[in-house]
Every structure is written in C-alpha cells, then in structure tokens.
C-alpha positions in Angstrom: -10.1 23.0 -10.5 -6.5 22.4 -9.4 -3.5 22.3 -11.7 -1.5 19.2 -11.3 2.3 19.5 -11.9 4.1 16.2 -12.3 7.8 16.6 -11.5 10.4 15.0 -9.2 10.3 17.9 -6.8 6.5 17.6 -6.0 6.4 16.0 -2.5 3.6 15.6 -0.1 3.8 16.5 3.6 4.0 12.9 4.4 7.1 12.4 2.2 8.8 15.3 3.7 8.0 14.0 7.3 9.4 10.5 6.2 12.5 12.3 4.7 13.0 14.1 8.2 12.6 10.8 10.1 15.1 9.2 7.7 17.7 11.7 8.4 17.1 11.4 12.1 17.3 7.6 12.1 20.5 7.8 10.0 22.1 10.2 12.6 20.9 8.3 15.6 21.3 4.8 14.6 20.0 2.1 17.2 22.4 2.5 20.1 22.3 3.2 23.8 21.9 6.7 25.0 25.3 6.8 26.8 27.2 5.0 24.0 30.1 7.0 22.6 30.2 5.3 19.2 27.7 4.0 16.7 28.8 0.8 14.9 29.2 1.6 11.1 27.1 -1.5 10.2 24.2 -0.2 12.3 24.5 3.2 10.7 24.6 1.7 7.2 21.5 -0.4 8.0 19.6 2.5 9.4 20.4 4.6 6.4 19.4 1.9 4.0 16.1 1.3 5.7 15.3 5.0 5.8 16.1 5.3 2.1 13.8 2.4 1.3 10.9 3.9 3.3 11.5 7.3 1.5 11.7 5.6 -1.8 8.3 3.7 -1.3 6.6 7.0 0.0 7.8 8.9 -3.1 6.6 6.0 -5.5 3.2 5.9 -3.9 2.9 9.7 -4.1 3.8 9.7 -7.8 1.4 6.9 -8.6 -1.4 8.8 -6.8 -0.6 11.8 -8.9 -0.5 9.9 -12.0 -4.0 8.4 -11.3 -5.4 11.6 -10.3 -4.4 13.0 -13.7 -6.5 10.4 -15.3 -9.6 11.6 -13.3 -9.2 15.2 -14.8 -11.6 16.2 -17.6 -10.2 16.9 -21.1 -10.5 20.6 -20.6 -8.1 20.6 -17.6 -5.7 18.2 -19.6 -5.8 20.7 -22.4 -5.1 23.6 -20.1 -1.9 21.6 -19.1 -1.0 21.0 -22.7 -1.8 17.3 -22.6 -4.2 15.1 -24.4 -6.1 12.1 -22.9 -3.5 9.7 -24.6 -0.6 11.6 -22.9 -2.4 11.2 -19.5 -3.0 7.5 -20.2 0.6 7.1 -21.1 1.7 8.7 -17.9 -0.5 6.7 -15.7 0.7 3.4 -17.4 4.4 4.1 -16.4 5.9 1.6 -14.0 6.8 2.9 -10.5 10.5 3.0 -11.2 10.1 5.5 -13.9 9.4 8.9 -12.4 
C-alpha cells in the first residue's frame, strides 16, 4: 500500500510539465521569430493563460488525491493518523481550498 501525502508541494509529472510550458510561453509570448520586442499586452496575456492552465492542473491533481484517499481502507487511514470522517471531510473540500 502506498502512503498518500496531501500537501501543496505534491505535484504530478503532468503538473510539472505544464509549469515548464507556462514559463516557456511567458518568456516567448506570441511573436515573430525575428521580432526585437514583445508587446507587454501579449506577454501579460500569455502569462495569465499559462497560470490558468497550471491552476487547473493543480486543482485536478488535488481532487484526484482527495478521492484516492477515500478509497483507502481504514487501516491505511489509521497509519496516516486519520479517521474515515477526516478523509470524507477532506474529499468534500471545494477545489479552491487546498
């Protein structure tokens, strides 16, 4: 059985890949290859879009972890120092509360 740790630093490989793409998009905002300067509005828009994608990926990952926690038997939850009620309370959290 695997032990599940729920914290803000637990990220899947997919989330890390999205984070890398977000930084790349923010640095290379939509522009021509030979352009000297990127418009500030384009850079802001690209950064905002990248942050929204990252936020969505993190929210999905956290939700998956919470529902995986519900599937664990009581013995595993006890090993983590949780009760079934704690797991149900954690799974019932809305996505904006990490």
